[in-house]
N, C-alpha and C positions, 0 to 999 in steps of 0.2 A: 532568444533562446527558449525552447520548450519547456513547458510546466511537465512536472513529472508527480504525479500523484501514488502514493505507497498504498499498498491494500496488505493487511496484515491478518492473520487468524491461522486457526488450526491446521496441522497437517494431515490430520483424521477428522474427517466431517462426516454428517448426515446429508442425506440425498437435499433436504430444503437448503442447507446452507451452502451446497456446491450451486445451486440454481440462483441463489442471491449473490454469489460471489460472479458467477458468469455474467449475471446481468450488470453488476458494478463494473466489471472489466469490460464490458462490451461499451457503456455508457462513456467511460473515459477514454476510450478509442474514437468514439463518435463525436467527441470534444477536441479531438485533435490533441492529447495529451498522452504523453508518455505513462507506463505504469512500471512501477518499481515492487518487488516482493521477493520472499526470500528463495523463490526458485523452484520448491519441491512439490510435494504433492497437496492434495486436500485443499483449501480454500485456496492457496498460491496458484494451482495449475488450473482450477475453474475458472479464477479470475483471469489468469493468462489467456487460457482458451476463447473467453467472451471477448478479450480485447483482440487478440490474433484473428479471430473470425470477423472482424469488423474493420481488419488491416491496421490494426495498431501497433505499437513497438513496446516490448517488453522486456523489463532487465532483472535478471537474476540474481541476486547477491547469494550465493551459495556458501553452506558452511564448511564444506569439504575443498578439497585441491583439484577435483577433477570436472570439467565442464561437460562431461557425459551425465552427471548425477541431477543436471537439469531436468524438468520436465519437457516435454517435446512443444510446447509452446512458449518457450522462452526463446527472445530473438537476441539478445545478448546476455550470455551466461557470463557470471564473473566469479571464478572460483577464489575463495579466501583464505582456505585452511584454518579458519578462526574459530569454527563450532559456532555456538550460540554467541559470541562477541560480534559476530557479522550483523545483529541485530542492530548496532549502531550505524553500521554502513548504509542499511536498508532506511533508516529514519533521518541519517543525513544525506540522502540522495533525493529524498522526497521533499517536495515544496509543502506538502498537508498530506496528513495518513487518514486512512478510511479504515477502522478496527471494525472486524466481524468477530463472531462468536472463537474462542480458542482458549487457550489454558496459560500456564507460566511465561511461555516465549511470548505469545502476544501482549500479557501483560509487561513485560519487560519492555517492549517496543514501544507502548501505549507511554510510559513511565519516561523513558529517553527522549521520545518525542516533546511531551511535555516539559522535562528540565530543559531542553534545548530552544524551546519557543516555537515549534512544528505546531500547527494547529491539527487536532485529533478530532474526528467526524465518529462518532460513536453508533456503529451498526448492528453492536453486539449485545447490547444490554449491559454494558460494564458499569454506566453510571458512577465515573470517577470525574471528581471535581476539576474542571479545566477544559472538559472533553464538550462537545458539541453534538447533542443527541440529534439522530435522525431515525426514521421508522421505514424508510423505502429505498432502494437502489437510487431511484432518480433524485430524491432529497439528499441523501448522503452525498452522491456528485456534484449537483449543484451547489450543496452548500460547502463543499470541499473547495470547490473554483472559485465562490464568492469569497473565501478565507483565503485563499492565494490572492486573490485580487486585492483587498482590504491592506494585506501586508505589503504587497504591492505598493499602494497606494502611500502607505504609512512609511515605509523604509526605504521607497525608491528602487526596490528591486522585487524580485521574485518571489522571496522567501523570506520568512522572519530571519533576523541572525541568530547564530549561534552564538553560545556563550563561549 
């Protein structure tokens, strides 16, 4: 079964955040891991672009009911019609989360992940107890993969069990 790394962050970003997100997506794909995100613009689109450029697979858990709202780099768009409640599905789909800069939606995904026992790598300066800080895209992706492996070894499966 393929690992899935979630990338969460702002839907409206600055150029340097887009570059960081693209690098994260690219590195995830180079490691043969699928990527899940909210499927829209900003960090989600940049990370998806990076993954697809490396031949990776992207899953977009969309807030609306139309597959067409997905950014053009989403391999598998999943419309939910759930609005921000779809954040739960993003987190539950991922074996680990990499959190980039964002706002309240990103913060909710971090909290949801921590609440259900998913490892969270902090690449956005969140400094939240229970997250694992990283300072570069390479460090973040390698740490996320390591945390997935730790949980696999500890619990005999790929992801930490949910509550």
